[in-house]
N, CA, C and O of each residue as an XYZ file, in Angstrom:
880
protein
N       6.822    -20.745      2.671
C       5.702    -20.604      3.894
C       4.263    -21.001      2.707
O       3.910    -20.295      1.762
N       3.845    -21.908      3.004
C       2.639    -22.490      2.204
C       1.360    -22.329      2.688
O       0.235    -22.254      2.193
N       1.850    -22.296      3.816
C       0.274    -22.264      4.826
C      -1.017    -21.009      4.493
O      -0.744    -19.810      4.425
N      -2.121    -21.446      4.350
C      -2.707    -19.745      4.375
C      -2.993    -19.443      2.767
O      -2.949    -20.149      1.760
N      -3.287    -18.143      3.002
C      -3.138    -17.314      1.494
C      -2.133    -16.576      1.079
O      -1.811    -15.963      2.097
N      -1.286    -16.176      0.053
C      -0.836    -15.079      0.056
C      -0.935    -14.287     -1.308
O      -0.449    -14.548     -2.408
N      -1.552    -13.463     -0.974
C      -2.265    -12.265     -2.298
C      -1.621    -11.499     -3.030
O      -0.412    -11.303     -2.904
N      -2.413    -10.922     -3.962
C      -1.763     -9.745     -5.125
C      -0.295     -9.274     -4.577
O      -0.030     -8.468     -3.685
N       0.636    -10.108     -5.477
C       1.948     -9.934     -5.188
C       2.515     -8.795     -6.159
O       2.036     -8.466     -7.244
N       3.343     -8.410     -5.692
C       3.763     -7.153     -6.800
C       5.350     -7.806     -7.025
O       5.711     -8.923     -6.657
N       6.140     -6.829     -7.702
C       7.650     -7.751     -8.491
C       8.202     -6.565     -9.455
O       7.846     -5.952    -10.461
N       9.104     -6.605     -8.694
C      10.209     -5.364     -9.604
C      11.676     -5.614     -9.961
O      12.356     -6.385     -9.284
N      11.986     -5.202    -10.633
C      13.383     -5.679    -11.419
C      14.346     -4.105    -11.295
O      14.049     -2.917    -11.423
N      15.648     -4.879    -10.972
C      16.255     -3.674    -11.080
C      17.271     -3.556    -12.017
O      17.529     -4.654    -12.511
N      18.011     -2.564    -12.493
C      19.352     -2.266    -13.867
C      20.277     -3.946    -13.562
O      20.676     -4.853    -14.292
N      20.289     -3.764    -12.608
C      21.375     -5.319    -12.420
C      20.420     -6.709    -12.484
O      20.896     -7.765    -12.066
N      19.162     -6.661    -12.982
C      18.844     -7.714    -13.313
C      18.290     -8.401    -11.781
O      17.695     -9.478    -11.811
N      18.531     -7.711    -10.499
C      17.645     -8.630     -9.511
C      16.255     -8.066     -8.977
O      15.798     -6.923     -8.954
N      15.826     -9.117     -8.619
C      14.210     -9.235     -8.221
C      13.976     -9.044     -7.238
O      14.745     -9.551     -6.421
N      12.704     -8.148     -6.643
C      12.134     -8.250     -5.723
C      10.649     -8.357     -5.704
O       9.911     -7.808     -6.522
N      10.215     -9.200     -4.582
C       8.490     -9.728     -4.715
C       7.840     -9.518     -3.403
O       8.152    -10.161     -2.401
N       7.194     -8.869     -3.425
C       5.826     -8.563     -2.366
C       4.660     -8.999     -2.310
O       3.877     -8.982     -3.260
N       4.391     -9.490     -1.057
C       2.573     -9.524     -1.642
C       2.195     -9.630      0.084
O       3.165     -9.368      0.794
N       1.110     -9.927      0.710
C       0.221     -9.679      1.868
C      -0.535    -11.421      1.845
O      -0.699    -12.284      0.982
N      -0.768    -11.313      2.971
C      -0.912    -12.566      4.014
C      -0.727    -13.676      4.798
O      -0.378    -13.296      5.916
N      -0.797    -14.841      4.737
C      -0.242    -15.556      5.801
C       1.242    -16.168      5.933
O       1.609    -17.091      5.205
N       2.073    -15.585      6.917
C       3.356    -15.831      6.916
C       3.606    -16.894      8.188
O       2.690    -17.376      8.853
N       4.841    -17.127      8.363
C       6.103    -17.367      9.087
C       5.506    -16.501     10.707
O       5.539    -16.903     11.870
N       5.024    -15.271     10.143
C       5.516    -14.469     11.528
C       4.135    -13.993     11.537
O       4.066    -12.873     12.043
N       3.055    -14.441     11.165
C       1.701    -14.182     10.975
C       1.144    -13.420      9.741
O       1.457    -13.806      8.615
N       0.334    -12.357      9.916
C      -0.603    -11.921      9.157
C       0.234    -10.648      8.536
O       0.678     -9.888      9.397
N       0.464    -10.366      7.415
C       1.321     -9.475      6.978
C       1.876     -9.266      5.628
O       1.810    -10.105      4.730
N       2.535     -7.877      5.509
C       3.105     -8.029      4.172
C       4.410     -8.676      4.017
O       5.119     -8.243      4.925
N       5.047     -9.490      3.309
C       6.112    -10.269      2.903
C       6.903     -9.998      1.705
O       6.211    -10.036      0.688
N       8.236     -9.715      1.489
C       9.384     -9.683      0.795
C      10.293    -10.738      0.221
O      11.106    -11.369      0.897
N      10.121    -10.870     -0.929
C      11.733    -12.042     -0.960
C      12.313    -11.528     -2.151
O      11.671    -11.237     -3.160
N      14.055    -11.380     -1.953
C      15.069    -11.001     -3.178
C      15.597    -11.645     -3.564
O      16.311    -12.397     -2.900
N      15.486    -11.675     -5.125
C      16.541    -12.849     -5.722
C      17.238    -12.191     -6.407
O      16.989    -11.070     -6.850
N      18.370    -12.956     -6.590
C      19.559    -12.198     -7.715
C      19.116    -12.220     -8.885
O      17.920    -12.466     -9.042
N      19.948    -11.975    -10.001
C      19.667    -11.798    -11.588
C      19.577    -13.119    -11.908
O      18.549    -13.391    -12.527
N      20.345    -14.068    -11.681
C      20.299    -15.504    -12.122
C      19.244    -16.506    -11.337
O      19.456    -17.718    -11.306
N      17.913    -15.818    -10.608
C      17.231    -16.740     -9.850
C      17.363    -17.150     -8.596
O      16.436    -17.516     -7.873
N      18.672    -17.091     -8.269
C      18.731    -17.790     -6.544
C      18.219    -16.293     -5.841
O      18.029    -15.120     -6.159
N      18.152    -17.084     -4.819
C      17.631    -15.658     -3.448
C      18.920    -15.695     -2.755
O      19.752    -16.495     -2.325
N      18.637    -14.200     -2.874
C      20.186    -13.625     -2.459
C      19.869    -12.773     -0.832
O      20.366    -11.762     -0.336
N      18.730    -13.812     -0.313
C      18.740    -12.730      1.093
C      17.672    -13.965      1.448
O      16.459    -13.761      1.413
N      18.304    -15.412      1.831
C      17.727    -15.884      2.314
C      16.073    -16.489      1.939
O      15.725    -16.756      0.788
N      15.280    -16.618      3.011
C      13.697    -16.760      2.934
C      13.228    -15.468      2.928
O      13.840    -14.434      3.196
N      11.928    -15.647      2.553
C      11.070    -14.225      2.552
C      11.132    -13.730      4.393
O      11.313    -14.400      5.410
N      10.875    -12.192      4.151
C      10.973    -11.579      5.385
C       9.728    -10.808      5.134
O       9.256    -10.369      4.086
N       9.142    -10.733      6.889
C       7.983     -9.839      6.920
C       8.502     -8.214      7.068
O       9.391     -7.901      7.859
N       7.734     -7.130      6.090
C       7.746     -5.872      6.463
C       7.067     -5.167      7.852
O       5.912     -4.934      8.210
N       8.251     -4.981      8.367
C       7.617     -4.299      9.852
C       6.939     -2.816      9.749
O       7.382     -1.674      9.636
N       5.575     -3.434      9.849
C       4.195     -2.336      9.910
C       3.912     -2.186     11.284
O       4.230     -2.956     12.191
N       3.128     -0.859     11.374
C       2.263     -0.773     12.719
C       1.368     -2.088     12.744
O       0.799     -2.666     11.817
N       1.442     -2.449     14.455
C       0.963     -4.099     14.752
C      -0.827     -3.531     14.484
O      -1.562     -4.406     14.026
N      -1.528     -2.028     14.779
C      -2.601     -1.959     14.510
C      -3.142     -1.028     12.997
O      -3.931     -0.113     12.763
N      -2.146     -1.932     12.171
C      -2.447     -1.405     10.715
C      -2.578     -2.363      9.905
O      -1.489     -2.858      9.613
N      -3.384     -2.800      9.455
C      -4.196     -3.801      8.554
C      -3.836     -3.265      6.991
O      -4.243     -2.388      6.230
N      -2.794     -4.367      6.987
C      -1.965     -3.553      5.668
C      -2.031     -4.612      4.087
O      -1.440     -5.692      4.068
N      -2.629     -4.226      3.156
C      -3.141     -4.894      2.216
C      -2.371     -4.378      0.924
O      -1.708     -3.350      0.781
N      -2.689     -5.508     -0.068
C      -2.476     -4.217     -1.529
C      -0.810     -3.861     -1.510
O      -0.491     -2.745     -1.920
N      -0.220     -4.372     -1.251
C       1.452     -3.794     -1.421
C       1.888     -3.668     -3.062
O       1.617     -4.395     -4.018
N       2.487     -2.729     -2.981
C       2.958     -2.440     -4.548
C       4.844     -2.020     -4.345
O       5.129     -1.339     -3.359
N       5.783     -2.377     -5.120
C       6.793     -2.546     -4.398
C       8.029     -1.604     -5.844
O       7.641     -1.729     -7.005
N       8.906     -1.060     -5.684
C      10.392     -0.816     -6.619
C      11.243     -0.990     -5.813
O      11.366     -0.545     -4.672
N      12.295     -2.123     -6.820
C      13.495     -2.222     -6.177
C      14.429     -1.139     -7.001
O      14.492     -0.980     -8.220
N      15.014     -0.565     -6.133
C      15.906      0.406     -6.933
C      17.321     -0.014     -6.931
O      17.773     -0.875     -6.176
N      18.048      0.688     -7.884
C      19.746      0.363     -8.461
C      20.248     -0.209     -7.356
O      20.410     -1.423     -7.226
N      20.595      0.904     -6.263
C      21.404      0.164     -5.402
C      20.807     -0.813     -4.339
O      21.437     -0.921     -3.287
N      19.690     -1.517     -4.495
C      19.243     -2.965     -3.796
C      18.403     -2.004     -2.808
O      17.505     -2.506     -2.133
N      18.568     -1.213     -2.757
C      16.935     -0.488     -1.653
C      15.675     -0.358     -2.086
O      15.537      0.022     -3.249
N      14.728     -0.576     -1.447
C      13.679     -0.238     -2.387
C      12.769      0.308     -1.736
O      13.006      0.586     -0.561
N      11.189      0.687     -2.429
C      10.093      1.529     -1.722
C       8.415      0.530     -1.651
O       7.689     -0.266     -2.245
N       8.497      0.896     -1.111
C       7.140      0.040     -0.625
C       5.928      1.097     -0.279
O       5.965      2.166      0.331
N       5.040      0.522     -0.786
C       3.173      1.399     -0.851
C       2.372      0.448     -0.087
O       2.924     -0.652     -0.064
N       1.463      0.478      0.434
C       0.612     -0.081      0.810
C      -0.623      0.340      1.561
O      -0.560      1.174      2.464
N      -1.842     -0.283      1.158
C      -3.340      0.320      1.632
C      -3.635     -0.317      3.280
O      -3.906     -1.449      3.683
N      -3.495      0.608      3.766
C      -3.607      0.140      5.567
C      -4.857      0.843      5.819
O      -5.072      2.022      5.535
N      -5.888     -0.192      6.527
C      -6.948      0.471      7.722
C      -6.431      0.413      9.288
O      -5.769     -0.449      9.868
N      -7.014      1.722      9.772
C      -6.067      1.649     10.899
C      -7.482      0.925     11.832
O      -8.670      1.153     11.606
N      -7.061      0.254     12.623
C      -7.631     -0.779     13.547
C      -7.257     -0.592     15.180
O      -6.106     -0.808     15.558
N      -8.338     -0.167     16.143
C      -8.357     -0.296     17.113
C      -9.250     -0.617     18.252
O     -10.431     -0.687     17.912
N      -9.061     -0.794     19.283
C     -10.052     -1.354     20.310
C     -10.209     -0.509     21.441
O     -11.003     -0.682     22.365
N      -9.435      0.373     21.308
C      -9.670      1.542     22.263
C     -10.704      2.704     21.653
O     -10.275      3.695     21.061
N     -12.003      2.469     21.858
C     -13.103      3.520     21.454
C     -12.670      5.152     21.833
O     -13.073      6.054     21.098
N     -11.994      5.390     22.792
C     -11.569      6.792     22.578
C     -10.762      6.907     21.812
O     -10.725      8.138     21.799
N      -9.953      6.575     21.035
C      -8.478      7.208     20.273
C      -9.840      7.738     18.843
O     -10.838      7.172     18.398
N      -9.282      8.834     18.602
C      -9.431      9.932     18.019
C      -9.892      9.122     16.299
O      -9.591      7.956     16.044
N     -10.416      9.762     15.614
C     -11.080      9.625     14.476
C     -12.314      8.934     13.822
O     -13.164      8.451     14.570
N     -12.443      8.869     12.640
C     -13.940      8.684     12.314
C     -13.804      7.264     11.933
O     -12.732      6.691     11.738
N     -15.170      6.662     11.830
C     -15.475      5.077     11.752
C     -16.421      5.336     10.691
O     -17.364      6.125     10.752
N     -16.062      4.533      9.614
C     -16.241      4.322      8.139
C     -16.785      3.035      7.484
O     -16.449      1.985      8.031
N     -17.334      2.982      6.726
C     -17.180      2.106      5.950
C     -16.448      1.899      5.089
O     -15.886      2.858      4.560
N     -16.197      0.583      4.648
C     -15.088      0.359      3.159
C     -15.998      0.960      2.232
O     -17.192      0.984      2.529
N     -15.584      1.473      1.098
C     -16.249      1.469     -0.232
C     -15.917      0.323     -1.153
O     -16.360      0.232     -2.298
N     -15.100     -0.557     -0.573
C     -14.553     -1.831     -1.817
C     -15.660     -2.759     -1.718
O     -16.350     -3.108     -0.760
N     -15.659     -3.106     -3.071
C     -16.869     -3.806     -3.041
C     -16.533     -5.428     -2.600
O     -15.769     -6.201     -3.180
N     -17.216     -5.637     -1.592
C     -17.377     -7.088     -1.185
C     -17.611     -8.379     -2.151
O     -17.127     -9.502     -2.011
N     -18.419     -7.943     -3.091
C     -18.533     -9.228     -3.687
C     -16.916     -9.675     -4.508
O     -16.699    -10.727     -5.109
N     -16.015     -8.610     -4.316
C     -15.183     -8.605     -5.140
C     -13.395     -9.418     -4.811
O     -12.280     -9.430     -5.332
N     -14.363    -10.201     -3.194
C     -13.700    -11.369     -2.607
C     -12.836    -10.312     -1.871
O     -11.839    -10.870     -1.411
N     -12.870     -8.615     -1.520
C     -12.053     -8.278     -0.893
C     -12.197     -8.491      0.765
O     -11.232     -8.582      1.525
N     -13.612     -8.552      1.165
C     -13.692     -8.777      2.284
C     -13.278    -10.523      2.861
O     -13.372    -10.846      4.045
N     -12.863    -11.396      1.848
C     -12.048    -12.705      2.338
C     -10.833    -12.193      2.759
O     -10.335    -12.405      3.865
N     -10.284    -11.412      1.737
C      -8.885    -10.584      1.657
C      -8.632    -10.403      3.270
O      -7.772    -10.951      3.959
N      -9.740     -9.378      3.695
C      -9.520     -8.732      4.730
C      -9.521     -9.318      6.186
O      -8.969     -8.890      7.200
N     -10.252    -10.349      5.998
C     -10.845    -11.401      7.199
C      -9.298    -11.824      7.418
O      -9.013    -11.605      8.596
N      -8.212    -12.347      6.712
C      -7.140    -12.560      6.796
C      -6.770    -11.901      7.912
O      -7.111    -12.264      9.038
N      -5.884    -10.665      7.615
C      -5.591     -9.590      8.763
C      -6.154     -9.661     10.049
O      -5.685    -10.077     11.109
N      -8.006     -8.840      9.560
C      -8.511     -8.616     10.905
C      -9.336     -9.671     11.834
O     -10.285     -9.423     12.578
N      -8.682    -10.956     11.570
C      -9.159    -12.087     12.374
C      -7.595    -12.168     13.644
O      -7.521    -13.168     14.359
N      -6.681    -11.245     13.747
C      -5.753    -10.998     14.511
C      -6.270    -10.287     15.401
O      -5.828    -10.456     16.537
N      -7.294     -9.328     15.213
C      -7.539     -8.572     16.260
C      -8.425     -8.746     16.940
O      -9.170     -9.660     16.585
N      -8.764     -8.043     18.131
C      -9.590     -7.723     19.139
C     -11.297     -8.250     18.148
O     -11.545     -8.119     16.949
N     -12.039     -8.753     19.106
C     -12.948     -9.222     18.356
C     -14.421     -8.022     18.156
O     -15.413     -8.041     17.427
N     -13.729     -6.712     19.596
C     -14.617     -5.504     19.307
C     -13.396     -4.239     18.767
O     -13.248     -3.090     19.182
N     -12.894     -4.746     18.049
C     -11.629     -3.821     17.069
C     -12.638     -2.724     16.341
O     -13.773     -3.089     16.033
N     -12.264     -1.585     16.116
C     -13.068     -0.509     15.891
C     -12.091     -0.047     14.600
O     -10.990      0.473     14.780
N     -12.663     -0.316     13.267
C     -12.051      0.571     11.784
C     -12.493      2.146     12.111
O     -13.268      2.931     12.657
N     -11.285      1.903     11.274
C     -11.173      3.771     11.940
C     -11.056      4.561     10.493
O     -10.099      4.089      9.879
N     -11.583      5.401      9.892
C     -11.449      6.296      8.611
C     -10.804      5.678      7.310
O     -10.262      6.211      6.342
N     -10.989      4.721      7.546
C     -11.269      4.369      6.170
C     -10.033      4.016      5.904
O      -9.144      4.286      6.711
N      -9.678      3.137      4.342
C      -8.187      2.776      3.750
C      -7.798      3.977      3.772
O      -8.532      4.930      4.035
N      -6.240      4.064      3.414
C      -5.257      5.259      3.491
C      -3.876      4.438      2.761
O      -3.475      3.290      2.957
N      -3.387      5.423      1.932
C      -2.076      4.836      1.540
C      -0.999      5.272      2.023
O      -0.794      6.443      2.343
N      -0.146      4.261      2.122
C       1.301      4.881      3.203
C       2.629      4.236      2.028
O       2.431      3.529      1.040
N       3.922      4.744      2.528
C       4.665      4.655      1.948
C       6.096      4.550      2.758
O       6.331      5.411      3.605
N       6.985      3.582      2.528
C       8.374      3.678      3.542
C       9.241      3.282      2.516
O       8.852      2.702      1.502
N      10.463      3.594      2.763
C      11.816      3.189      2.300
C      12.859      2.346      3.065
O      13.411      2.835      4.050
N      13.182      0.955      2.598
C      13.397      0.441      3.187
C      15.308     -0.120      2.304
O      15.781      0.025      1.177
N      15.835     -0.768      3.641
C      17.337     -1.058      2.659
C      17.045     -2.549      3.804
O      16.864     -2.603      5.021
N      17.108     -3.585      2.771
C      16.430     -4.968      3.257
C      15.385     -5.025      4.080
O      14.279     -4.911      3.551
N      15.434     -5.161      5.164
C      14.269     -5.191      5.874
C      13.742     -4.617      6.876
O      12.755     -4.749      7.600
N      15.160     -3.541      6.683
C      15.213     -2.351      7.986
C      14.686     -0.937      7.028
O      15.113     -0.708      5.896
N      13.866     -0.238      7.621
C      13.046      0.770      7.270
C      14.472      2.074      7.074
O      15.310      2.179      7.970
N      14.536      2.970      5.783
C      15.218      3.881      5.892
C      14.637      5.180      6.207
O      15.360      5.998      6.776
N      13.379      5.502      5.906
C      12.679      6.126      6.808
C      10.833      5.797      7.404
O      10.145      4.819      7.112
N      10.590      6.544      7.958
C       9.538      6.434      8.577
C       8.140      6.255      7.747
O       7.819      7.220      7.053
N       7.256      5.090      7.749
C       6.054      4.879      7.470
C       5.167      6.307      7.429
O       5.084      6.893      8.509
N       4.557      6.861      6.370
C       4.363      8.167      6.313
C       2.937      7.861      5.253
O       3.046      7.246      4.192
N       1.493      8.471      5.826
C       0.279      8.644      4.654
C       0.825      9.520      3.139
O       1.424     10.590      3.031
N       0.508      8.905      2.473
C       0.487     10.221      1.043
C      -0.410     10.969      1.338
O      -0.089     12.103      0.980
N      -1.172     10.959      1.705
C      -1.922     12.387      1.755
C      -3.192     12.777      2.618
O      -4.304     12.463      2.193
N      -3.090     13.292      3.530
C      -3.619     13.455      4.649
C      -4.891     14.510      4.345
O      -5.696     14.823      5.223
N      -4.944     14.984      3.032
C      -5.633     16.371      2.767
C      -7.060     15.940      2.018
O      -8.019     16.712      2.018
N      -7.108     14.528      1.330
C      -8.335     14.341      0.871
C      -9.286     13.374      1.720
O      -8.927     12.271      2.134
N     -10.329     13.841      1.885
C     -11.566     13.172      1.937
C     -11.816     11.691      1.002
O     -11.574     11.723     -0.204
N     -12.253     10.567      1.577
C     -12.666      9.678      0.781
C     -11.278      8.638      1.095
O     -10.305      9.090      1.699
N     -11.314      7.513      0.712
C     -10.638      6.290      0.892
C      -9.462      6.771     -0.200
O      -9.470      7.678     -1.032
N      -8.563      5.891      0.115
C      -7.352      5.552     -0.890
C      -6.875      4.086     -1.290
O      -6.690      3.110     -0.562
N      -6.772      4.188     -2.274
C      -7.130      2.347     -2.701
C      -5.994      2.336     -3.773
O      -5.612      3.339     -4.376
N      -5.451      0.935     -3.950
C      -4.602      0.092     -4.858
C      -3.452      1.313     -5.490
O      -3.226      1.752     -6.618
N      -2.922      1.564     -4.196
C      -1.422      2.227     -4.500
C      -0.710      1.464     -5.378
O      -0.882      0.253     -5.511
N       0.367      2.353     -6.201
C       1.190      1.641     -7.004
C       2.856      2.625     -6.884
O       2.624      3.738     -6.412
N       4.096      2.451     -7.149
C       4.880      2.939     -7.238
C       5.989      2.413     -7.892
O       6.356      1.239     -7.929
N       6.727      3.873     -8.651
C       7.856      3.415     -9.750
C       8.630      4.591     -9.211
O       8.244      5.578     -8.586
N      10.135      4.125     -9.724
C      11.180      5.124     -9.211
C      11.893      5.475    -10.777
O      11.879      4.754    -11.775
N      12.324      6.425    -10.658
C      13.249      7.849    -11.483
C      14.515      6.788    -11.418
O      14.507      5.678    -10.884
N      15.821      7.565    -12.249
C      16.741      6.831    -12.121
C      17.533      7.010    -10.801
O      17.830      6.029    -10.118
N      17.859      8.230    -10.462
C      18.011      8.607     -9.398
C      18.034      8.284     -8.146
O      18.986      8.491     -7.395
N      16.856      7.692     -7.810
C      16.530      6.902     -6.881
C      15.321      7.855     -6.246
O      14.991      7.520     -5.109
N      14.665      8.909     -6.770
C      13.917      9.171     -6.068
C      12.568      8.504     -6.886
O      12.882      7.740     -7.799
N      11.194      8.693     -6.675
C       9.916      7.769     -7.071
C       8.317      8.424     -6.545
O       7.882      8.973     -5.532
N       7.797      8.014     -7.830
C       6.558      8.540     -7.660
C       5.514      7.469     -7.091
O       5.869      6.300     -6.946
N       4.176      7.905     -6.760
C       3.205      7.031     -5.770
C       2.045      7.705     -6.453
O       1.680      8.880     -6.404
N       1.452      6.453     -7.237
C      -0.278      6.725     -7.603
C      -1.049      6.252     -7.156
O      -0.744      5.070     -6.995
N      -2.327      6.539     -6.680
C      -3.291      5.772     -6.385
C      -4.604      6.175     -6.567
O      -4.561      7.385     -6.788
N      -5.789      5.769     -6.589
C      -7.282      5.487     -6.520
C      -7.420      6.073     -5.547
O      -6.945      5.641     -4.497
N      -8.433      7.772     -5.631
C      -8.802      8.331     -4.296
C      -9.651      8.086     -4.627
O      -9.717      7.918     -5.845
N     -11.109      7.855     -3.672
C     -12.621      7.964     -3.686
C     -12.920      9.636     -3.476
O     -12.043     10.386     -3.049
N     -14.135     10.050     -3.798
C     -14.816     11.198     -3.380
C     -15.613     11.293     -3.377
O     -16.421     11.438     -4.294
N     -15.794     11.217     -1.527
C     -17.244     11.394     -0.951
C     -18.211     11.502     -1.839
O     -17.903     11.381     -3.025
N     -19.723     11.778     -1.439
C     -20.668     12.402     -2.001
C     -21.384     12.879     -0.560
O     -21.828     12.087      0.271
N     -21.407     14.629     -0.414
C     -21.711     15.107      0.563
C     -23.519     15.020      0.397
O     -24.281     15.087      1.361
N     -23.837     14.903     -0.652
C     -25.170     15.169     -0.810
C     -26.111     14.015     -0.537
O     -27.180     14.366     -0.038
N     -25.934     12.517     -0.783
C     -26.449     11.337     -1.051
C     -25.845     10.439     -0.335
O     -24.690     10.642      0.039
N     -26.399      9.486     -0.071
C     -26.387      8.768      1.446
C     -24.626      7.677      0.709
O     -23.642      7.278      1.332
N     -24.953      7.576     -0.639
C     -23.400      6.875     -0.990
C     -22.023      7.274     -0.148
O     -21.686      8.347      0.352
N     -21.474      6.201     -0.183
C     -19.990      6.369      0.788
C     -18.898      7.282     -0.708
O     -17.827      7.876     -0.584
N     -19.254      7.181     -1.258
C     -18.280      6.866     -2.814
C     -19.162      8.082     -3.916
O     -20.285      7.610     -4.090
N     -19.050      9.214     -4.559
C     -19.505      9.459     -5.421
C     -18.650      9.154     -6.529
O     -19.369      8.683     -7.411
N     -17.039      9.216     -7.030
C     -16.256      8.737     -8.138
C     -15.183      8.500     -7.515
O     -15.107      8.571     -6.288
N     -14.125      8.159     -8.351
C     -13.007      7.853     -7.970
C     -11.745      8.403     -9.251
O     -11.681      8.332    -10.478
N     -10.932      8.914     -8.236
C     -10.085     10.059     -9.327
C      -9.034      8.968     -9.180
O      -9.048      8.074     -8.333
N      -7.765      9.247    -10.495
C      -6.447      9.173     -9.621
C      -5.528     10.259     -9.105
O      -5.622     11.416     -9.514
N      -4.663      9.885     -8.228
C      -3.858     11.014     -7.839
C      -2.689     10.474     -7.593
O      -2.609      9.278     -7.311
N      -1.210     11.571     -7.687
C      -0.320     11.098     -7.476
C       0.694     11.919     -6.662
O       0.313     13.043     -6.334
N       2.116     11.475     -6.226
C       2.917     12.617     -5.475
C       4.284     11.981     -5.617
O       4.405     10.763     -5.749
N       5.367     12.858     -5.588
C       6.414     12.747     -5.935
C       7.523     12.667     -4.675
O       7.455     13.463     -3.739
N       8.455     11.720     -4.744
C       9.274     11.689     -3.288
C      10.608     12.136     -4.114
O      10.820     12.255     -5.321
N      11.590     12.375     -2.706
C      12.969     12.387     -3.391
C      13.271     10.967     -2.715
O      12.358     10.337     -2.180
N      14.816     10.400     -2.764
C      15.228      9.303     -2.730
C      14.991      8.827     -1.333
O      14.829      7.668     -0.952
N      15.002     10.122     -0.526
C      14.924      9.412      1.042
C      13.580      9.463      1.413
O      13.372      9.607      2.617
N      12.557      9.375      0.623
C      11.329      9.876      1.385
C      10.011     10.851      1.260
O       8.784     10.801      1.180
N      11.079     11.741      1.298
C      11.046     13.110      1.911
C       9.897     13.829      0.682
O      10.490     14.048     -0.374
N       8.719     14.137      0.653
C       8.083     14.584     -1.057
C       8.569     15.668     -1.088
O       8.997     16.429     -0.219
N       8.415     15.743     -3.033
C       8.575     16.508     -3.622
C       7.796     17.302     -3.648
O       8.055     18.502     -3.566
N       6.748     16.858     -3.760
C       5.318     17.612     -4.209
C       4.398     17.548     -3.385
O       4.505     16.867     -2.365
N       3.059     18.420     -3.750
C       1.919     17.827     -3.035
C       1.191     16.874     -3.478
O       1.777     16.798     -4.558
N       0.363     16.042     -3.555
C      -0.561     15.560     -4.028
C      -1.602     15.749     -5.100
O      -2.770     15.977     -4.787
N      -1.243     15.669     -6.265
C      -1.752     16.297     -7.203
C      -2.582     15.181     -8.503
O      -2.370     13.968     -8.503
N      -3.477     15.835     -9.494
C      -4.597     14.433     -9.650
C      -4.264     14.599    -11.196
O      -4.099     15.622    -11.862
N      -4.209     13.022    -11.606
C      -3.872     13.187    -12.654
C      -4.738     12.239    -13.812
O      -4.170     11.592    -14.692
N      -6.036     12.291    -13.646
C      -7.290     12.403    -14.253
C      -8.123     13.887    -14.389
O      -8.390     14.676    -13.483
N      -8.438     13.986    -15.839
C      -8.904     15.329    -15.598
C     -10.110     15.559    -16.221
O     -10.591     16.677    -16.404
N     -10.828     14.028    -16.699
C     -11.934     14.451    -17.696
C     -12.601     14.117    -16.795
O     -12.474     13.020    -16.251
N     -14.060     15.628    -16.209
C     -14.904     16.128    -15.855
C     -16.046     14.575    -15.711
O     -16.196     13.898    -16.728
N     -16.470     14.328    -14.935
C     -17.201     13.515    -14.296
C     -17.310     12.216    -14.409
O     -18.407     11.658    -14.390
N     -16.012     11.492    -14.558
C     -15.655     10.220    -15.236
C     -15.049     10.028    -13.892
O     -14.622     10.807    -13.041
N     -15.202      8.130    -14.023
C     -14.409      7.401    -13.019
C     -13.116      6.814    -13.514
O     -13.037      6.226    -14.593
N     -12.267      6.963    -12.823
C     -11.057      6.730    -12.548
C     -10.363      5.662    -11.445
O     -10.170      5.864    -10.247
N      -9.995      4.245    -12.380
C      -9.585      3.236    -11.077
C      -8.031      2.463    -11.329
O      -7.386      2.306    -12.366
N      -7.803      2.145    -10.192
C      -6.477      1.195    -10.341
C      -5.521      1.508    -11.323
O      -5.412      1.008    -12.443
N      -4.629      2.657    -10.634
C      -3.703      3.236    -12.068
C      -2.601      2.202    -12.007
O      -2.471      1.550    -10.972
N      -1.864      2.019    -12.951
C      -0.521      1.455    -13.464
C       0.265      2.720    -13.583
O      -0.003      3.741    -14.215
N       1.517      2.365    -12.674
C       2.831      3.433    -13.150
C       4.225      2.585    -13.689
O       4.616      1.461    -13.374
N       4.803      3.581    -14.622
C       6.078      2.848    -15.380
C       6.993      3.931    -15.328
O       6.646      5.077    -15.616
N       8.135      3.631    -14.979
C       9.256      4.429    -14.872
C       9.767      4.256    -16.632
O       9.676      3.059    -16.904
N      10.192      4.952    -17.691
C      10.639      4.931    -18.712
C      12.590      5.616    -19.116
O      13.035      5.570    -20.263
């Protein structure tokens, strides 16, 4: 599918040499996150691309994927809850993302499929789900519900036993000035192979007063 925009690809290779590529944008089934598997020899072993099943009221961008040695995979993404029901619980906030960094045009790819009076709630959050093929082996869950501020640019990497770690950029809101975000930290959380958390979210960046953003992670 080559119409529209396909953005922010993420690629992962397992010990067999098989590959998985994920991205978000417009596809045959509308806007969303899509993926495609390839064998070690470069041939597609899963047919054409497939759309990752994610809640329809969640605008999902910036995927990161890891393909495990048994060919199951873990997907993390940055999601924005959207609803046309003003009675739903949630705090309406502005996004802290830099509109000049082409993010607004990327958001428009997904936002156009919602009602004109859609309400954006809670800001961006990071979500994680374990998949076998295009079927979810676990429920999509929010990586951290304890932190105030948006969660951006998630990345994921797996350990040899199939457990995995998710890292992301955590915005820390200012409470005493009008700015939406004062600084950004890098946080992480470790999960078992089934997607059950093994740790609480913990902070990676520790230098006081500094900003840290867009983490990258790899398993050695």
